[in-house]
Phi, psi and omega in degrees: 000163180298129182259041176252160178269098177270140176286139180295144178276124181299136175081000179281129177275350177258128180286147173073030179276132179236138177241121176257138181231155177185174175212157177209156178240132180279136175262176184296329184271358184099346177288149181243139171269116193246140169229101185208151174243129177095353177202162175236158184241126180279176179289143179287129182277109182267015184278003176129337181262350175063035185259153177216134182261131174255128181247123180280147178289334182230170174263148181229159183284333179199150172268127180263320183191154172227132178228131178230139178237129180265143172246119182287157176262189183296333181272001185290126177256145182300329181279002182241045180295143180259150173215176179219161170227148177273112184264340179200149174207140177213070185285340181271333182258274184285342181072037183232158172222146177242124177255142174240125183266140178228158183219140173280135177221115184053041176083350180252147180275128172249148188291316185259121182276151173273100190256000182305119178087352182278145179251142180238132170254133188227140172235131179239118180260126184228155173261126185248028184210151175266003181283000000 
């Protein structure tokens, strides 16, 4: 488990809850400009599966939740909303999570989202205790 002194989250009924936050902006090549504490964000895979690996700085006993919010750019259309799914996670072993981005296009879901220029705000809730 992470051997750092995290401040307890007020009002949490679960002991040892940690929240990591960060944001990143996608570039044209799939690389992301990242501002995050406690994790790093890998390059977006544009080869067709739309996946991106997040690597945690520490190991945790369990993943509780992941939330991401997209901020559209000037080319963003209301009918092209982005979403993501968590396709894999191993926070206790390798310390990684894999996100796959999807986008609505003309009412149909396409697997790979057009993320160039889009910004993502992310919160990752983890359990840092075996209690």
